[in-house]
Structures are given as structure tokens and as C-alpha cells.
C-alpha positions as CSV (number, residue, x, y, z in Angstrom):
1,X,25.3,-24.2,-78.7
2,X,27.4,-26.3,-81.7
3,X,27.0,-29.8,-81.3
4,X,27.1,-32.8,-83.2
5,X,25.3,-32.3,-86.3
6,X,26.7,-28.9,-86.9
7,X,30.0,-30.5,-86.5
8,X,29.6,-33.7,-88.6
9,X,28.1,-31.4,-91.5
10,X,31.1,-29.1,-91.3
11,X,33.2,-32.5,-91.4
12,X,31.9,-33.4,-94.9
13,X,32.3,-30.0,-96.2
14,X,35.7,-29.9,-94.9
15,X,36.4,-33.7,-96.5
16,X,35.1,-32.4,-99.8
17,X,37.6,-29.3,-99.7
18,X,41.2,-29.9,-98.2
19,X,41.7,-33.7,-98.8
20,X,44.8,-33.7,-100.3
21,X,46.1,-30.1,-99.7
22,X,49.5,-29.3,-98.5
23,X,50.0,-27.0,-95.6
24,X,51.7,-23.7,-96.3
25,X,51.4,-22.1,-92.8
26,X,49.9,-21.8,-89.3
27,X,49.0,-18.4,-88.1
28,X,47.5,-18.2,-84.6
29,X,46.0,-14.7,-83.9
30,X,45.1,-16.2,-80.2
31,X,47.2,-18.0,-78.1
32,X,44.3,-19.4,-76.6
33,X,43.2,-21.6,-79.1
34,X,46.5,-23.7,-79.0
35,X,46.7,-24.3,-75.1
36,X,48.4,-27.6,-75.2
37,X,51.3,-26.2,-77.6
38,X,53.0,-23.3,-78.4
39,X,52.0,-21.6,-81.6
40,X,55.3,-21.8,-83.3
41,X,55.7,-25.5,-82.6
42,X,52.4,-26.1,-84.2
43,X,53.0,-24.1,-87.4
44,X,56.5,-26.0,-87.3
45,X,55.0,-29.2,-87.0
46,X,52.3,-28.6,-89.6
47,X,54.2,-26.3,-92.3
48,X,54.5,-28.8,-95.4
49,X,52.4,-31.5,-94.0
50,X,49.2,-32.9,-96.4
51,X,45.5,-33.7,-95.4
52,X,45.6,-37.4,-96.2
53,X,43.1,-40.3,-95.9
54,X,39.5,-38.5,-94.3
55,X,38.4,-36.1,-92.0
56,X,36.9,-37.5,-89.0
57,X,34.8,-36.9,-85.7
58,X,34.8,-37.9,-82.4
59,X,32.4,-36.1,-80.8
60,X,32.5,-32.9,-81.1
61,X,36.1,-32.8,-82.3
62,X,37.3,-32.8,-85.8
63,X,40.3,-34.8,-86.9
64,X,42.4,-34.0,-90.0
65,X,45.4,-36.6,-90.5
66,X,48.0,-35.2,-91.7
67,X,51.6,-36.9,-93.2
68,X,54.7,-34.6,-93.4
69,X,57.7,-36.1,-95.3
70,X,60.4,-37.2,-92.6
71,X,57.8,-37.1,-89.7
72,X,55.4,-39.1,-87.7
73,X,52.0,-38.7,-89.0
74,X,50.2,-36.4,-87.2
75,X,46.1,-35.3,-86.4
76,X,45.1,-31.8,-85.8
77,X,42.4,-32.3,-83.6
78,X,39.9,-29.0,-83.9
79,X,37.0,-28.3,-81.1
80,X,34.8,-25.6,-82.5
81,X,33.3,-24.6,-78.7
82,X,30.2,-22.7,-78.6
83,X,30.6,-20.1,-80.8
84,X,33.6,-21.3,-83.5
85,X,33.4,-22.2,-86.8
86,X,35.8,-22.9,-89.9
87,X,35.9,-20.8,-92.6
88,X,37.1,-21.1,-96.3
89,X,38.6,-17.9,-97.7
90,X,40.8,-16.7,-100.4
91,X,43.9,-15.2,-99.0
92,X,43.3,-11.7,-100.0
93,X,40.1,-11.5,-98.1
94,X,40.7,-9.4,-95.2
95,X,40.3,-11.0,-91.8
96,X,37.3,-11.2,-89.7
97,X,37.8,-9.2,-86.1
98,X,36.8,-12.6,-84.7
99,X,39.3,-14.6,-86.6
100,X,41.5,-16.5,-84.0
101,X,43.9,-19.1,-86.2
102,X,44.6,-19.2,-90.2
103,X,45.8,-22.1,-91.9
104,X,47.3,-21.3,-95.2
105,X,47.5,-23.9,-98.0
106,X,49.7,-24.1,-100.7
107,X,47.1,-24.5,-103.5
108,X,45.1,-21.4,-105.3
109,X,46.1,-19.3,-102.3
110,X,43.3,-20.4,-99.9
111,X,43.1,-20.0,-96.1
112,X,40.8,-22.1,-93.4
113,X,40.4,-19.7,-90.7
114,X,39.1,-20.7,-87.3
115,X,36.7,-17.9,-85.8
116,X,35.4,-17.8,-82.3
117,X,33.2,-15.8,-80.8
118,X,32.9,-17.2,-77.2
119,X,36.8,-18.1,-77.1
120,X,36.3,-21.8,-76.8
121,X,37.8,-23.2,-79.8
122,X,40.6,-25.1,-79.8
123,X,43.6,-26.5,-81.9
124,X,45.9,-29.7,-80.6
125,X,48.2,-32.0,-82.2
126,X,48.1,-35.7,-81.3
127,X,49.6,-39.2,-82.6
128,X,47.1,-41.9,-83.3
129,X,48.3,-43.9,-80.0
130,X,47.3,-40.7,-78.2
131,X,43.9,-40.5,-79.8
132,X,43.7,-44.4,-79.5
133,X,44.1,-43.7,-75.7
134,X,41.7,-41.0,-75.2
135,X,38.3,-42.8,-75.9
136,X,34.9,-41.3,-75.0
137,X,32.9,-43.0,-72.8
138,X,29.5,-42.1,-74.3
139,X,27.8,-43.5,-77.9
140,X,27.5,-41.3,-80.9
141,X,24.2,-42.3,-82.5
142,X,25.4,-40.5,-85.7
143,X,28.1,-43.3,-85.9
144,X,26.7,-46.5,-83.8
145,X,24.5,-48.6,-85.1
146,X,22.3,-49.7,-81.7
147,X,19.0,-51.6,-81.0
148,X,16.8,-50.2,-78.9
149,X,17.2,-53.3,-76.5
150,X,20.8,-52.0,-76.4
151,X,19.9,-48.7,-75.7
152,X,17.9,-50.3,-72.9
153,X,20.6,-51.8,-71.5
154,X,22.4,-48.6,-71.4
155,X,19.6,-46.7,-69.5
156,X,19.9,-49.5,-67.1
157,X,23.6,-49.4,-66.6
158,X,23.6,-45.9,-65.3
159,X,25.0,-45.7,-61.7
160,X,21.7,-44.1,-60.7
161,X,18.7,-42.9,-62.5
162,X,19.0,-39.6,-64.2
163,X,16.0,-37.0,-65.4
164,X,16.3,-37.7,-69.1
165,X,17.0,-34.1,-70.3
166,X,20.0,-34.7,-67.8
167,X,20.8,-38.4,-69.4
168,X,20.9,-37.0,-73.2
169,X,23.1,-34.0,-72.4
170,X,25.9,-36.1,-70.6
171,X,28.6,-37.0,-72.6
172,X,29.5,-40.0,-70.7
173,X,26.1,-41.3,-72.0
174,X,25.3,-39.8,-75.4
175,X,28.2,-37.6,-77.5
176,X,27.3,-34.1,-78.8
177,X,23.9,-33.7,-77.8
178,X,23.1,-30.8,-75.7
179,X,20.3,-28.7,-75.0
180,X,19.1,-27.8,-78.0
181,X,18.9,-31.3,-79.8
182,X,17.6,-32.9,-76.4
183,X,14.5,-30.6,-76.4
184,X,13.7,-31.7,-79.9
185,X,14.4,-35.7,-79.1
186,X,12.1,-35.5,-76.0
187,X,9.3,-33.9,-77.9
188,X,9.5,-36.2,-80.7
189,X,9.8,-39.4,-78.2
190,X,6.7,-37.5,-76.3
191,X,8.6,-37.4,-72.8
192,X,9.1,-34.9,-70.8
193,X,12.3,-33.3,-69.8
194,X,12.2,-34.4,-65.8
195,X,10.8,-38.1,-66.7
196,X,13.5,-40.4,-64.8
197,X,15.4,-43.0,-66.7
198,X,13.9,-45.8,-64.7
199,X,10.6,-45.0,-65.2
200,X,10.3,-45.4,-68.8
201,X,8.5,-48.8,-70.2
202,X,8.8,-50.6,-73.4
203,X,7.5,-48.8,-75.8
204,X,8.7,-45.5,-73.7
205,X,12.6,-46.8,-74.9
206,X,12.1,-47.5,-78.4
207,X,10.3,-44.3,-78.7
208,X,13.1,-42.3,-76.9
209,X,16.0,-44.4,-79.0
210,X,14.1,-43.8,-82.4
211,X,13.8,-39.8,-81.6
212,X,17.2,-39.7,-80.8
213,X,18.4,-41.1,-84.5
214,X,15.8,-39.5,-86.3
215,X,16.4,-35.9,-84.7
216,X,20.4,-36.0,-85.1
217,X,20.0,-37.6,-88.7
218,X,17.6,-35.1,-89.9
219,X,19.5,-32.4,-88.5
220,X,22.7,-33.5,-90.2
221,X,20.3,-33.5,-93.4
222,X,19.6,-29.7,-93.1
223,X,23.1,-29.3,-92.1
224,X,23.0,-28.4,-88.6
225,X,21.3,-25.3,-87.2
226,X,21.7,-22.1,-87.4
227,X,20.6,-19.7,-84.2
228,X,20.5,-16.0,-84.1
229,X,20.7,-14.2,-80.9
230,X,17.8,-12.8,-79.5
231,X,16.3,-12.0,-76.7
232,X,19.1,-12.5,-74.2
233,X,19.3,-15.8,-75.6
234,X,22.5,-17.2,-76.9
235,X,23.2,-18.1,-80.5
236,X,25.8,-20.2,-82.1
237,X,27.4,-18.2,-84.6
238,X,27.1,-21.1,-86.8
239,X,27.8,-21.5,-90.2
240,X,29.3,-23.8,-92.6
241,X,33.0,-23.5,-93.9
242,X,31.5,-21.6,-97.0
243,X,29.4,-19.5,-95.1
244,X,26.1,-20.9,-95.6
245,X,24.4,-21.2,-92.8
246,X,22.7,-24.6,-91.7
247,X,18.8,-24.6,-91.7
248,X,17.2,-27.4,-89.5
249,X,16.3,-24.8,-87.5
250,X,13.4,-24.3,-89.7
251,X,12.2,-27.9,-88.4
252,X,12.7,-27.1,-84.8
253,X,9.4,-28.5,-83.3
254,X,9.7,-26.7,-79.4
255,X,13.2,-25.5,-79.1
256,X,12.9,-21.5,-78.5
257,X,9.2,-21.6,-79.9
258,X,7.8,-21.1,-76.4
259,X,4.4,-19.3,-77.0
260,X,3.8,-20.9,-80.6
261,X,1.3,-23.7,-81.1
262,X,2.4,-27.2,-80.7
263,X,2.7,-29.1,-84.1
264,X,1.3,-32.2,-82.0
265,X,-1.3,-31.0,-79.5
266,X,-2.3,-27.5,-81.2
267,X,-1.6,-25.7,-77.4
268,X,1.2,-23.3,-76.6
269,X,4.8,-24.6,-76.1
270,X,5.9,-23.4,-72.5
271,X,9.4,-22.9,-71.4
272,X,11.1,-23.5,-67.8
273,X,14.3,-23.1,-66.4
274,X,15.8,-26.4,-65.9
275,X,19.6,-26.3,-64.5
276,X,20.1,-22.8,-65.2
277,X,18.8,-23.3,-68.8
278,X,15.5,-22.8,-70.8
279,X,13.7,-26.1,-71.7
280,X,11.3,-26.2,-74.0
281,X,8.0,-28.6,-74.8
282,X,4.8,-29.2,-75.0
283,X,2.8,-29.9,-71.6
284,X,0.0,-31.7,-73.5
285,X,1.9,-34.2,-75.2
286,X,4.7,-34.8,-73.5
287,X,4.1,-37.4,-70.3
């Protein structure tokens, strides 16, 4: 449950920390992390490479540009999955048992460690032409300035109408919005999760797009949501590279707040199962 605001918050912190650093060595503690290359190949290709330009993000993928003398520039693409995070550590610090990969830098004996609690994190190497050939279909509201009329056209261009929650969580439409932020977006927009995309009026479309932009940008402002596991519900183990948790969970209106009073109607927030996952909403104010 690591969505685009969490990855964007990590990107911003990494960019302040790793640009200009040179890779000393890469060590993998799990072969699952590098499915497209062998651990030896990744280490050979990254050893001596310098992190240049900027740390970019494409959907839920972090992109580190690497320049190595005598070699074609490459991009290290890192996916955190549902339970991964990147941590900066002095090399002398003991390894967490969940560490899956270690990128050591030549300066100051510092390391970037990839931890994974759910076996979904991945690292792969790309060249610029590979990246250009793999353009995602969906839009990224954190990177794309879109008018509500263009958003309305997107809704109308769907092959067939869909429930609003299905639409929000589909990467073919919008990138990086999962169940957590979809619930928050729909509450802010005053719309039910099971409304159909073709049932919205003009004002409802405007409210929905405004809610998408505001919720995601606010989540980045508060550096993402760190959700603990409780009562059989999955958490995300998300923390920033220097170990700080996100704070946006303290500003959630409905997600995991069933039984608490809705800030809009003052009636209890409810939860229902939708496509095998819990959905949280206010029965009184979401229509």
C-alpha cells in the first residue's frame, strides 16, 4: 500500500542526498529483487557509476540516472512494491533482517539499503531508449496539469463505464492511486465508491478532479502515509530514507476510521468489502 505520494516523498529526499555520489558496490541479499539481471551483472554495471541529473519518478517507479566512464549511461529503476522502503545508513550499522539489497557509495562510507517486508521490491537497469519505449498509459496527477474539462474527456473516453473506485485505482487511467487514497479522494469529492463514471454531472466531475489533485498533493506535503498493521489489516511499513514516518495518516478523513464520526456528517464512517478489499466512506455525505 505504497502509493504515488509515498514514492514522491522518497524521491525528493533521495534527490537531496544521492545526487553526485558514486557507487562503490551493489550487494543483493535476495535474488528476487533483480529478476531481469543477475546480481553479478548489476554490480558490474553499477560499480563506479555516478548518480547524475535528478532522481525522477514514473508512477510508482524511482529512476536514478547513472553515468559511468566508458559506458553507456543507464537508469536504475527501483520499485518499492507494497512493503518496501529505501534507508540511508552508515556502513557500520547492522543489517535489518528484511534488507534485500545494499548500494554502497564511495563517500563517507554511506549505504542505501532496500528493505522489503512483502517481497515486492525490484531493481532493474534500463537505458534511455528502453524507458522511452515503456510509457505508462495512465496520467500522473502529481506531474500532469490537467483541466477538469480534459479530465471529463478522460472519463468519457473509457471503453466502458466503471465504478469510481475501480477507475481511480486503475493504472490505465490514473497512476499511483490505490485503495487508501481512492477512499480519501471520494470522501473529499462527496461521491460513493460504486457510482458509475458515466453518471456524474459537470459539478461532480469538477469536484472529483479537484479532490484527486488536492488529496495527492496534500499527501506529499505531509510526506506520505505510514500505516501500521492492526486487526488483521495490512500495513505498508513505509518510512522515508532517514527513517522518518509519513504524517498524512493523521489527516485521513475515512480510511481505517470506521466507527469514528465523519468530519462532514458527524455520523459513523462505515466500511464495506469491495473487490475483496475494505472500502471506507460516509453514507450520509457521499452520494
